[in-house]
C-alpha positions, 0 to 999 in steps of 0.5 A: 501468467506468474502474477495477476498484478504487475503494477499498482498506483495509489492515488494521492492529493499530497504526494509528500504527505503520502510518502511520509505515511507509507515510509513510516508504516512500511519502513522503506524509502520510496523512490521519487519520479517526476514527469510533466503533470505526474508525481510518483513515489515508487515502492522499492522492488529487488527486480523490476522484471520479476517483482510486482511494483507500485507507486503513490501517484499525484496528477491533477484531475486523474487520481482520486483517493477513495474509501469506497470506490475502485479496487481494494489493493492488498499490500504485503504484510509479511511476516505479520500484518499487526506490525504494520497496523501498529504504525498506521495511526501514528503515521496519520491513518486509521485501522478500518478492519483489524487483523483478521484470520482468513484461514489457517492456510491463507493467513491474515488480512486487515484494512486501513485508511491511508493519509490520503483517504484511500482504503488499502488492505494488508495480507500476511501468509502463515510461516511455511506456506 
């Protein structure tokens, strides 16, 4: 198994607000996908067969944002989680755990609350690791 994760979905109650938040924090354009009863905004990936993908998702009664329940997703914070943390508050989120060193080998992490009330983490790997 090359990666333990292949896809993730971040719950939203307002897909457009959430898209604006993540686009501002990560400075990317999310790709819209609409299906009956499901709205998605997918994070861009270079190669869907090789990369780990994910999306913001809104479906009435199926997705429930949470600060305390469910898994904690770590998004790519390279080259430095602080670059993203500096954009969080202005985009409508809150820093819950500031940039914290895990170890010299494993880099840094941080945790934030997004515009939807989800607890999401960031991880950056030291240069050359």
